[in-house]
N, C-alpha and C positions, 0 to 999 in steps of 0.2 A: 301779586301777579297782575300784569296789565290786562285790559280787556282783550278778548279774542273773538273774531268774527269767523263764521263758517260759510262755506259754499257747498251746495249739493253737487255731487258729480256721480261717480259710479264705482262699484266694487270691481276689482280687477282679478281675473283668473290668470295665474301666472304661467300657464302653459302657452305663452305668447302674449298674455296680457290683453286679450280682447275684452270688450265691455260685455259683461254677462251678469245674470242675477247673482245674489250672494251665494247660491248653491249651484254648482255646475253638475249636470246630470252624470258625468263620467267620473266624478270625485266622490268619495264616501264621506266627505266632511264639508262644512261651510264655515265661512268667516264673515264677521260684520262688526262695525264699531259697537262698543258696549253702550247701553242706555245708562246715562249718568247725568251729572249736572249740565253737560253740554247739550242735552236733549235726546229724545228717542228717535228711532228709525232713521238714523243717518246712513247715507250710502258710502261716504268715505270721510276722511279727516281733512279739513282745510282750515288753516289758521292764518290770521294776520297778527304778526308779533313785532316786537322791537328787539334789537340786539340785547342779549343778556336775559331775555325772558325764559321762564321755565313752565312747561305745560305737562300736566299729569292727565292721562287718559287711559283707555282700556280697549281690549279686543275680546270678542266672544267667539269661541270656537266650539262647534257642535259636531259630534260624531254621529252621522246619520246612517252609518253602516251597521253590519251585524257582527263585526269583529273589533277588538280593541285596536286603537291607533297609537302609534309612536310618532310624534311630530317634533321637528326642530322649529325653533322660533328665532327670527333674526330681522334686523332692519337693513335696508339696502337703498342705494341711490337709484334714481330713475333716469331713463334716457329714451330717445325716440328711435325705435328700431327701423330697419330698412323698409319694413312693411307699412310704416307710418303709425303703428300702434305704440302706446307707451309700454315700456318694458322696465324691468328692474334687474340690477346686477345680481349675479349668482352669489351664493354664499361663499365667503372667503375673498371676494374681490374687494379691493381697497375702496373705502367710502370716504368722501370728502365733504359731503353735504348732509342731507337729511339722514342718510344711513349712518353717519357718524354721530349725529346729534341725538338719535333715539336709542334708548336702552330698554329692552323688555325686562320685566320682572323675573322671567324664567327663560332659559334657553332651550328647554325640552318639555314636552307634554306627554303624559300617558293618559288617554281618555278611553274609558270603557264604552262599549257599544250603547248607543242611545243616550249618552251622557254629554254634558257640555263642560267647558272650562273657561274661566275668565283670566285674561293675561293683562295685568297692569303694565303700562310703560310710561316712561318719562322722556320728554324731549327738552333738552337744554340747548338753547340758542347761544352760540358763542358771542361774547361781547364785541368781537370784531367781525361778525357775520356781515357779508356783503348785502347791500339792499337788493330787493327784487325777488324773483320767484325761484324757489328751490323745490324740487320734486323728488319724492322717494316713496317708500312703503314699508309696511310691516308684513312679514312673510311667514307662512307656515309651510313646511315641506315634509314629505314622508321621510323618516329617518333612513329607511331602507332603499329609497329611490328619490334622490333629491331633485330629479327633473320634473316630478309631479308636485306642483306648488299651488297654493292659494294664498292670496294676500289682499290687503286693502291699501289704496293709494293714500299718501300723505302729501298734501299740497301746502306749502308754506310761503307766505309773502312777508319778507322782512322789510320793516319801515325804512324810509330813506327815499332819495330821488329815484324814480322809476324811469328807465331809459329804454323803451322798446325800440328795437332797430334791427333791420335786415340788410344784408349785402348780397349781391349777385356776382358770381365769378364763373370762370371756365365755360363761357358761352361757346357752343360749337354748332355748326350747321352741317346737315347732311342733305344736300339738295337732291332732287330727283334728276336722274341722268337724262330724262326725256321731258322734263318739265312736268307740272301737275302737282304732285305732293312732295313735301319736304319735312324734315324734322329739325327742331331746335332743342338742344339739350343744354343744361346749365345746372349750377349748384347754388342753392339758397342757403345762406348761413345766418343763423341768429346771433348777431354780434352784440345784442343788448342784454339787459338783465331781467326782461319780462318774457313770459311765454306768449308767443304770437304765432299765428298762421299767416299764409301769404296768398293774396288774390293775384293770379298770374295771367299775363297776356304776352304773346310773342308775335312778331311780324317779320316779314321778309320783303325786301325791295331790291330793285335793280339799281344801276348807276344813277346818281343824283336823286335818289328817292323815288324814281319812277316805278310804275307797275307794282305798287305796294299792296300786299295782301296780309291780312291779320288772322290769327287763329280763331277758331270758333270758341265758344265758352269752355274754359278750362276749370276743372275742379280746383277748389282751394287746396293748398298744401295741408298736411296734418299739422296739429299744434306742435311747434318746435320749442323745446326747452332752451334756455340760454346756453349758448355754446354749440348747439346741435346743428347739423347740416342735413339738407334734403336734396337728392339728385332728381331732377325733373326732366321729362322729355315731352315736348309739345308738338303735335302735328299741325302743319300749315298746308292748306289745300289751295289749288289754283295758282301755283307758283310758275312764273314765266321762265322759259328756258333761256336765261340770260346770265351773263357773267360780268363782273362779280356780283354775288348776292350779299346783301347786308342784312344782318339780323338785329332786331332790337327787342329786348326783354324788359318788361315792366312788372314789378311786384309791389303790391300795396300791403303793408303790414296790417293785420287785423288784431286788435287788442280787446280782450274781454275783461270787464271790470268785475268787482265783487258782487254787483247786482245782476250779473249775467248779460249786461248790455255790451254789444260789440261796436268798436269804433274803428274807422279807417284812418290810418296815419299817412304821412307824406310818402308818395311813391318813390321807388328806387329803380333806376334804369341801368342797363348794361347792354353792350353790343358786340358783334363779331362779324367777320366777313368770310364768305366761302368762295374759293377760287377754283372749284372743280368745274371743268368744262362739260356742259351737257352733251349728251350723245349727238343731238342734232348738230351742234357746232362742230363736234369732232368729225361727223360724217361729211359736213360741208368742207371742212379743211382737207380731209382725205381726198374728196372729189377734186378739189382745186389742185392739190399736189399731184394726183394721178394725171389729171388733164394736162398740167404743166409738163410732166415728164413725157407724155405721149406727144404733145406738140413739139417738145424739144427733140425727141427722137426722130420725128418726121422731118424736122428742119435739118437735122444732122445727116439724114439719109439722102437728102437731095444733092 
C-alpha cells in the first residue's frame, strides 16, 4: 500500500452535519476514528492516495447511554447543503464516490450500555478514480430512527493533476426603486476537481461605468465540493437611482493544501444588467406625461 497523508479536520454530527465534538449532547453515543497505525486522537479521516490504492482503517463507537443501542453502519457520499454545511447522503441513496469505495466490516451493531465497539472498514480506490478531492463519511444511525445519525468525515485526495476552478452564472440584480440599496444574486459553481471556497465581491454601476459602488466585505462562501453549487446574495449600498444598472461579480477561488495553507487563485468575473426604472424616474416620467396632457387639453380648449 502506498504512503497516505492525513489532515486534521472535524468529526461530523449528521443531524445536519455541523462541526461538533465527537460526542453530541443530544445523542446517546459517540463516534471517532480508531487509534491504530495511522495515529491516535484523529478528528476525522483524510487520505492522499493513488488510483488503485487500498486503505484499511477503523471506527470506534461508544454507547454513553443507559440503554442498549441498535445501530446501522454504512458509508455515504458527501455534498454541500444549502446551509453551507457538509452533509452526507441518506442510507440507500446511490453512491458514486467515497460512499461506494468504503465497505464497513459490519452493517449493524448491538452495543450494551456503557460499552464500545470497533468497526473495521476498507476503502478501495478504483483504478480509474478521477484525480482530485472526494468527500464522504462513515455513518452510524439508530436502527429505529434513521434520521438520528452520527458519523465521521472521510476526505480523499486522489493523485493526478489538480484543477481547482470556479464559475459564476445567473447573475441577477434587484435594484432599489428609489436608489440607495440593491442586491446582486448569483450562483457559484465548483467546476474543478478540488474542494475550494470563494472570496466574493459585487459592484454596481450606471451607464459607462459611472457612479460605481462596491459591496462591503462579504463572507467567503462555504467550502464547495467538486460539482457543488452555491447561491449567493450580496447587498450593495449607496446605489444611484439610474438606469440601466450594470453588475459585476468577482469570485476568487481559495484552495487549502495538505498543510492547511490557503492560496488565492485567479479571479473569475461575471456580469449582468438591470433595466428596472427607479421610482424617481417613473415619477418624473408620469409628471411629464400628465403635464403634457394638461397642456394639450388646454390648447384644445382654446
